[in-house]
Each structure stands twice: as C-alpha cells, then as structure tokens.
C-alpha positions in Angstrom: 0.2 0.1 0.1 1.3 3.5 -0.7 -0.1 6.8 0.1 1.6 10.2 -1.1 0.0 13.3 0.4 2.1 14.7 3.4 1.8 13.8 6.9 -1.3 12.5 8.3 -2.7 13.3 12.0 -3.7 10.0 13.8 -7.2 9.1 14.7 -8.7 11.9 12.3 -12.3 11.2 12.0 -13.7 10.3 8.6 -16.4 12.9 7.0 -19.3 12.4 5.5 -18.2 10.4 2.4 -20.5 12.8 0.0 -23.2 9.9 -0.4 -26.0 12.2 -1.2 -24.2 15.1 -2.4 -26.2 17.1 -5.3 -24.7 20.0 -5.4 -23.5 20.9 -8.9 -20.6 23.8 -8.9 -19.7 25.2 -11.8 -17.0 27.6 -13.9 -14.3 27.5 -15.7 -11.6 24.2 -15.4 -8.2 24.3 -15.8 -6.1 21.4 -16.4 -6.3 18.7 -14.3 -3.7 17.8 -12.1 -2.7 15.0 -9.5 -3.1 16.3 -5.7 -2.4 12.7 -3.9 -2.2 9.0 -5.3 -3.6 6.2 -3.1 -2.9 2.4 -3.9 -2.3 3.6 -7.7 -5.3 5.8 -8.0 -4.8 9.7 -8.6 -6.7 12.1 -7.2 -6.9 14.9 -9.2 -7.1 18.6 -8.5 -10.6 18.8 -10.1 -12.1 16.0 -7.6 -9.9 17.6 -4.6 -11.4 21.3 -5.7 -15.3 20.0 -5.9 -14.9 18.1 -2.4 -13.4 21.3 -1.1 -16.3 23.3 -2.5 -19.0 20.8 -1.2 -17.7 20.6 2.2 -17.0 24.4 2.9 -19.1 26.0 0.1 -16.0 27.9 -0.6 -13.4 28.4 -3.5 -10.0 26.3 -3.2 -8.5 29.7 -3.1 -10.5 30.7 -0.2 -9.5 28.1 2.1 -6.5 28.4 4.5 -3.2 26.0 4.1 -4.5 24.5 7.4 -7.8 23.9 6.2 -6.4 22.8 2.7 -4.0 20.1 4.5 -7.4 18.8 6.5 -9.4 18.4 3.5 -6.6 16.7 1.6 -6.3 14.2 4.3 -10.0 13.3 4.6 -10.3 12.9 0.9 -7.5 10.7 1.0 -9.3 8.6 3.4 -11.9 8.1 1.1 -10.0 6.8 -1.5 -8.4 4.6 0.9 -11.4 2.9 2.1 -12.7 2.6 -1.9 -9.4 1.2 -3.2 -9.6 -1.4 -1.0 -10.5 -5.1 -2.3 -13.4 -5.4 -0.3 -14.9 -1.9 -2.6 -14.8 -3.8 -5.9 -16.6 -6.5 -4.3 -19.2 -4.2 -2.9 -19.6 -2.6 -5.8 -21.4 -5.4 -7.3 -24.0 -5.9 -4.8 -27.6 -4.7 -6.0 -28.1 -2.0 -3.4 -24.9 -0.5 -3.8 -25.1 -0.4 -7.5 -28.3 1.1 -7.4 -27.3 4.0 -5.6 -24.2 4.6 -7.5 -26.7 4.6 -10.7 -29.3 7.1 -9.2 -26.1 9.4 -7.8 -25.2 9.6 -11.4 -28.4 10.3 -12.8 -29.6 12.5 -10.0 -26.0 14.4 -10.5 -27.0 14.7 -14.1 -30.4 15.8 -14.0 -29.5 18.6 -11.3 -26.8 20.1 -13.9 -29.1 19.8 -16.7 -31.9 21.6 -14.5 -29.3 24.3 -13.6 -28.2 25.0 -17.7 -31.9 25.2 -18.2 -32.4 27.9 -15.5 -29.5 29.8 -16.5 -30.2 30.2 -19.8 -33.4 31.3 -19.3 -34.5 34.5 -20.2 -37.0 36.4 -18.0 -38.2 39.7 -19.7 -39.6 42.8 -18.0 -43.0 42.4 -19.6 -43.2 38.9 -18.2 -42.4 40.0 -14.8 -45.2 42.9 -15.2 -47.8 40.4 -16.2 -47.0 38.0 -13.4 -47.1 41.0 -11.3 -50.1 42.2 -11.9 -51.7 38.5 -11.9 -50.5 37.8 -8.1 -52.0 41.6 -7.7 -55.5 40.5 -9.6 -55.8 37.5 -7.3 -54.8 39.2 -3.9 -58.3 40.0 -1.4 -59.3 43.5 -2.3 -59.6 44.4 1.6 -57.4 44.2 4.5 -59.0 44.6 7.8 -58.0 45.8 11.5 -59.5 43.4 14.2 -59.5 42.6 18.0 -60.9 39.0 19.0 -61.6 37.4 22.3 -60.9 33.9 22.4 -62.2 31.3 24.7 -63.1 27.8 25.2 -67.0 27.1 24.9 -69.9 29.0 22.9 -71.4 29.3 26.2 -68.4 31.8 27.8 -68.6 33.5 24.2 -72.2 34.2 24.2 -71.7 35.5 28.0 -69.0 38.1 26.4 -71.1 39.2 23.7 -74.3 39.8 26.2 -71.3 42.1 28.4 -70.7 43.6 25.5 -74.1 44.6 24.5 -74.3 46.0 28.2 -71.7 48.8 27.4 -68.5 46.5 28.6 -65.4 47.4 27.0 -63.9 44.8 24.4 -60.4 45.8 24.8 -60.7 45.3 28.5 -62.5 41.8 27.9 -60.2 40.7 25.6 -57.0 41.1 28.0 -59.2 39.8 31.0 -60.4 36.8 29.3 -59.3 35.9 25.9 -57.3 32.2 25.8 -55.4 33.5 22.8 -52.0 34.9 22.1 -53.5 38.4 21.6 -55.4 38.7 25.0 -52.4 40.7 26.5 -52.6 43.5 24.1 -56.5 43.4 24.3 -57.0 40.9 21.5 -55.5 43.3 18.8 -54.6 41.1 15.3 -53.4 44.0 13.5 -53.9 44.4 9.7 -54.5 41.5 7.8 -56.0 40.0 4.5 -58.6 37.8 4.6 -56.7 34.7 3.7 -54.2 35.3 6.3 -57.1 33.9 8.7 -59.0 30.6 9.0 -62.2 30.8 6.8 -65.0 30.8 9.6 -63.1 33.6 10.9 -62.0 35.7 7.8 -65.7 35.5 6.8 -67.2 36.5 9.7 -65.2 39.7 10.0 -66.2 40.4 6.2 -69.7 40.5 7.1 -69.0 43.0 9.4 -69.3 46.8 9.7 -66.3 49.0 10.9 -66.8 49.6 15.0 -69.2 46.2 15.0 -68.6 43.0 16.7 -69.9 39.7 16.1 -73.7 39.1 17.4 -73.0 35.3 17.9 -69.9 33.8 18.6 -67.4 32.4 15.5 -66.3 28.9 16.0 -62.8 27.9 14.3 -60.8 24.6 15.1 -59.0 27.2 18.0 -62.2 27.6 20.1 -64.8 30.1 20.0 -64.4 34.0 19.0 -66.1 37.1 19.6 -64.6 39.4 16.9 -64.6 43.1 16.7 -63.4 45.0 13.3 -62.2 48.1 14.0 -61.3 49.2 10.6 -60.8 48.4 7.0 -59.0 49.6 4.1 -58.3 48.8 0.0 -55.3 46.4 0.2 -52.6 48.2 -2.1 -50.3 45.7 -4.1 -46.7 45.9 -2.8 -43.9 47.8 -4.9 -42.8 45.6 -7.9 -39.1 46.4 -6.8 -39.8 44.8 -3.5 -41.2 41.7 -4.9 -39.5 41.5 -8.2 -37.1 38.2 -7.3 -39.9 36.2 -6.2 -41.7 37.1 -9.1 -38.4 36.1 -11.3 -38.3 32.7 -9.4 -42.0 31.8 -9.8 -41.6 32.2 -13.5 -38.6 30.4 -13.8 -40.2 27.7 -12.0 -43.2 27.8 -14.3 -40.9 27.6 -17.3 -39.0 24.6 -15.6 -42.0 22.8 -14.9 -43.3 23.3 -18.7 -40.0 22.1 -19.4 -40.5 19.0 -17.7 -43.9 18.7 -18.9 -42.6 18.7 -22.8 -39.8 16.2 -22.0 -42.5 13.9 -20.4 -44.7 14.0 -23.6 -41.8 13.7 -26.0 -40.3 10.5 -23.6 -39.8 7.3 -25.1 -39.8 3.9 -23.4 
C-alpha cells in the first residue's frame, strides 16, 4: 500500500463520504493535476476542488493552508477505503449498484436543470404580467380587528352579552381571552382575509367597521368574539420589492413546462 499526500494525523475522524451530495458547481476548469495518489489511484485537482467546495461552500483559493491539509487528508481517507479489495466486491451488490446509478442520474439531472435555468430569459414584460396577475388574485380588502378567544360557546355568548351591556372590548379581551393576543387586548393588527382561517375571515368580512359579532364564531382554535375596528383597500407591494420572488415564480413555471414537454416526448 502506498500513500503520497504529506503528513497525516493519527485518529482523524472521517467526514461524510459525500453520499447524497447533489450540489453542482460550475465555472471555468483548468487542466487537472494530481494532488495525491492512493494505492495507485490518482486524486486529481478537479475532484479535490469539488470536495473542498462541497465541504466548505468556498473555493479552494479561499481556504487556509491548514484547512487544505485537513481536507486533503479527509479525501485521501475516502480513496483509501474505496481502493480496498472489498470495495470492488461491494460495488457489485445490487443495493450499492443502485445507489451509484441513482447518484449519477441525480447529478446529471441537477446539472441539466441548472443549465436550463441559467440560460432562461425572463423579460420585464413577463415580470410585469406576473405581478399584475398576482395582484389581481390578492384579496381587495384588509381588516384591522380584535378578538376574544374562549373555549366554549357559552363563554363567548356571555361575553357578547357583556358587550351589549356596554363593557369595553379591549378590557374583556385582556381579562378573558385565551389567545396569544389577549394581553394586547385581542389586537390582531392589519391582515388580509386569506391570512386567517375561513370562518374567522368570513365573519370579519360581514361586519361593518366598529361592529362586533352578534354570535360566537367557531374555529379549530375555539370560540371567537370579533371586533372589526377598521378596513382599507389592499394595496399591492411595490414591484421592486417583490421582483426577485416573481422571477423565481416565473423560472419555476418555465421549468415545470420544460419537464412536462420532456414527459410528453419521452420514449420507452
């Protein structure tokens, strides 16, 4: 057995052996050089560079000399195990062969996906159209409300009776509500209907500003008495603030269309 890679530290713990690594690193590739040889098998610089990036999320030039030495020892240990006679025998086992095949196919699939997305063109017109489409689907109103959450319908009904008698909603919420907003007088701030469970948002939408529910509202959380304090027309966020999210949505749509085309044209 021969190992040429510099000094080694006794008892070094092996890292994860990159099984399941799916990251694809891209960039200009220079000619490979041998960085170490283990049992007659060369570890070339391309493999070592990829290992360093996988382990550190940094380029080789960004790691210290000490880190580089440790990483070289780690990958040498990987090659040391992989060049044993037992490794060739294990390579023929069905489960190992299946894992190797899946790793190859997964890596190539990820590389193709990355290449497709990196060469994709998203125009300003597409971004604006998607922005308008999402804005049109957004709820037209937002509400400002408070609520009192209790465990039983009877408790909620009793609270409504107190409110009918002139009790202060905020004070009752602080005293009686079991929800996390209770200490703040039941204040929920501003919200869109789709941010709340449907029975709650439906009840709020039916109220007028300054009115509370005449009947308790049941949700999975318990029984609510709701006060709608205010309402306003919902305004879409500025395009620049959501541009990146829209671009990602468009990329996902185009990629899904690409996958669908591949499915339709696939042969057996």
